[in-house]
C-alpha positions as CSV (number, residue, x, y, z in Angstrom):
1,M,18.5,42.8,-40.7
2,D,15.5,41.5,-42.6
3,K,16.0,37.9,-43.5
4,I,14.8,38.4,-47.1
5,I,17.3,41.2,-47.7
6,F,20.0,39.1,-46.1
7,I,19.3,36.2,-48.5
8,Q,19.0,38.6,-51.4
9,K,22.6,39.8,-50.8
10,F,23.9,36.3,-51.2
11,I,21.8,35.8,-54.4
12,D,23.2,39.1,-55.8
13,R,26.8,37.9,-54.9
14,C,26.1,34.6,-56.6
15,E,25.0,36.4,-59.8
16,V,28.1,38.5,-59.9
17,I,30.3,35.5,-59.4
18,I,28.5,33.5,-62.1
19,N,28.8,36.4,-64.6
20,S,32.5,36.9,-63.8
21,K,33.3,33.2,-63.8
22,N,35.7,33.7,-60.9
23,I,36.4,30.2,-59.6
24,N,38.1,31.4,-56.4
25,D,35.1,33.6,-55.4
26,A,32.8,30.7,-56.4
27,R,34.6,28.4,-54.0
28,K,34.5,31.0,-51.2
29,I,30.8,31.8,-51.5
30,E,29.9,28.1,-51.8
31,D,31.5,27.4,-48.4
32,E,29.9,30.5,-46.9
33,I,26.4,29.8,-48.1
34,I,26.6,26.1,-47.0
35,S,27.9,27.1,-43.6
36,I,25.3,29.8,-43.0
37,F,22.2,28.1,-44.4
38,A,22.8,24.4,-43.8
39,N,20.6,24.4,-40.6
40,E,17.8,26.2,-42.4
41,I,17.8,24.5,-45.8
42,A,18.0,20.8,-45.2
43,T,18.7,19.9,-48.8
44,I,21.3,22.5,-49.4
45,L,24.0,19.9,-50.3
46,R,21.8,17.8,-52.5
47,G,22.7,18.1,-56.2
48,L,26.1,19.9,-55.6
49,D,28.9,18.5,-57.7
50,D,32.1,17.1,-56.2
51,H,35.0,19.2,-57.2
52,D,37.3,18.2,-60.0
53,Y,40.6,19.7,-61.0
54,S,39.1,22.1,-63.6
55,G,37.1,24.0,-61.0
56,S,34.2,24.6,-63.3
57,D,32.0,22.7,-60.9
58,Y,32.3,25.5,-58.4
59,L,30.4,27.8,-60.8
60,L,27.8,25.1,-61.3
61,N,27.4,24.8,-57.6
62,V,27.0,28.5,-57.1
63,E,24.3,28.6,-59.8
64,L,22.5,25.7,-57.9
65,L,22.9,27.4,-54.6
66,K,21.6,30.7,-56.0
67,Q,18.4,28.8,-57.1
68,K,18.1,27.2,-53.7
69,L,18.4,30.6,-52.0
70,L,15.8,32.0,-54.4
71,N,13.4,29.2,-53.5
72,Y,14.1,29.6,-49.7
73,Q,13.4,33.4,-50.1
74,A,10.1,32.7,-51.9
75,N,9.1,30.3,-49.2
76,I,9.7,32.9,-46.5
77,K,7.7,35.5,-48.4
78,E,4.8,33.0,-48.8
79,E,4.9,32.1,-45.1
80,H,4.7,35.8,-44.3
81,K,1.7,36.2,-46.6
82,K,0.0,33.3,-44.9
83,M,0.6,34.8,-41.5
84,E,-0.8,38.2,-42.6
85,H,-3.9,36.4,-44.0
86,E,-4.5,34.5,-40.8
87,L,-4.2,37.7,-38.8
88,K,-6.8,39.4,-41.1
89,L,-9.1,36.4,-40.7
90,A,-8.8,36.6,-36.9
91,Q,-9.5,40.3,-37.0
92,L,-12.6,39.7,-39.1
93,S,-13.9,37.1,-36.7
94,Q,-13.9,39.5,-33.8
95,P,-17.2,39.7,-32.0
96,T,-19.6,42.6,-32.9
97,V,-22.4,43.6,-30.7
98,S,-25.1,45.7,-32.4
99,V,-27.9,47.6,-30.9
100,H,-30.0,50.1,-32.9
101,A,-31.0,53.5,-31.5
102,E,-34.3,54.9,-32.5
103,A,-37.0,56.9,-30.8
104,S,-40.5,56.5,-32.1
105,P,-43.4,58.3,-30.5
106,V,-46.6,56.4,-30.1
107,Q,-50.1,57.6,-29.2
108,N,-49.8,56.8,-25.6
109,Q,-46.6,58.9,-25.2
110,S,-44.3,55.9,-24.7
111,A,-41.1,55.5,-26.8
112,N,-39.0,52.6,-28.0
113,L,-35.3,53.1,-27.5
114,S,-32.3,51.1,-28.8
115,A,-28.7,52.0,-29.6
116,T,-26.1,50.8,-32.1
117,V,-22.7,49.9,-30.6
118,T,-19.9,48.0,-32.3
119,V,-17.5,46.2,-30.1
120,N,-14.3,44.8,-31.5
121,L,-10.6,44.5,-30.5
122,D,-9.5,47.7,-32.3
123,F,-12.3,49.7,-30.6
124,T,-11.4,48.3,-27.2
125,L,-7.7,49.0,-27.7
126,K,-8.5,52.6,-28.6
127,L,-10.6,53.0,-25.5
128,I,-7.7,51.6,-23.4
129,D,-5.3,53.9,-25.0
130,E,-7.5,56.9,-24.2
131,I,-7.5,56.1,-20.5
132,S,-5.3,58.5,-18.7
133,N,-2.0,57.3,-17.5
134,D,-2.9,58.3,-14.0
135,S,-5.8,55.8,-14.0
136,L,-4.0,53.0,-15.9
137,S,-0.2,53.1,-16.3
138,I,1.5,52.5,-19.6
139,D,2.8,49.1,-18.4
140,D,-0.7,48.1,-17.3
141,K,-2.0,49.2,-20.7
142,E,0.6,47.0,-22.4
143,Q,-0.2,44.0,-20.2
144,L,-3.9,44.4,-20.8
145,T,-3.4,44.7,-24.6
146,E,-1.3,41.5,-24.6
147,K,-4.1,39.8,-22.6
148,L,-6.7,40.9,-25.0
149,Y,-4.7,39.7,-28.1
150,S,-4.2,36.4,-26.4
151,F,-8.0,36.3,-25.6
152,E,-8.9,37.0,-29.2
153,G,-6.4,34.3,-30.4
154,V,-7.9,31.6,-28.2
155,R,-11.4,32.8,-28.8
156,S,-10.9,32.4,-32.6
157,M,-10.0,28.8,-32.1
158,N,-13.4,28.2,-30.5
159,D,-12.0,26.5,-27.4
160,K,-14.5,27.5,-24.8
161,S,-12.5,26.3,-21.8
162,K,-9.4,28.3,-22.8
163,T,-11.5,31.3,-23.8
164,W,-13.1,31.3,-20.3
165,D,-9.6,31.0,-18.7
166,K,-8.4,34.0,-20.7
167,A,-11.5,35.9,-19.8
168,K,-11.1,35.2,-16.1
169,D,-7.5,36.4,-16.3
170,I,-8.6,39.6,-18.0
171,L,-11.4,40.2,-15.5
172,K,-9.1,39.6,-12.5
173,F,-6.6,42.1,-14.0
174,V,-9.1,44.9,-14.6
175,A,-10.8,44.3,-11.3
176,N,-7.7,45.8,-9.7
177,K,-7.3,48.6,-12.2
178,G,-10.4,50.7,-11.8
179,A,-13.7,51.4,-13.5
180,D,-12.2,52.9,-16.7
181,A,-10.4,49.7,-17.6
182,A,-13.4,47.6,-16.8
183,I,-15.7,49.8,-18.9
184,A,-13.3,49.6,-21.8
185,V,-12.8,45.8,-21.7
186,L,-16.0,44.2,-20.4
187,P,-18.1,44.6,-23.6
188,L,-15.4,42.8,-25.7
189,V,-14.9,40.0,-23.1
190,L,-18.6,39.4,-22.7
191,A,-19.2,39.4,-26.4
192,G,-16.4,36.9,-26.8
193,L,-17.9,34.6,-24.3
């Protein structure tokens, strides 16, 4: 179950209990929330009232716990957004190799030739996926994909030693897998080095 949805169910239950002013339910959910989230929310007990004989403090505690869960839920959402942003940045920093293709006749019948090719992780993964399963098994494709993601992650940190280690690992792997895998992977690895 998604953590945000899980937390939202407790928030909704707190809201119902606060509106109903049911002290017994307030006592139960207070215990439940504390026992479930104490390891994740270090300050969950801070600010909670000790219980008096009227029981009204249970409702106040449930209100405070609801606010703490809302804050915790917002923190999880923010962390998720940061991770997505970092992933997009890593994808944008992927290497691109460009060569322009153009033929231009000259008087002495010679021609200039160049080609435009863009090499990035998505393109490489597409090429790997297109390799027949006879040439490269599904398991090998998954292993190679994981190695390439790892390579891109290390490469984006600009650690030349670790990047070279990951590149060697990929090159050793594709050396045993045939020409199709090498043709798909080599431009990305070389561009990354």
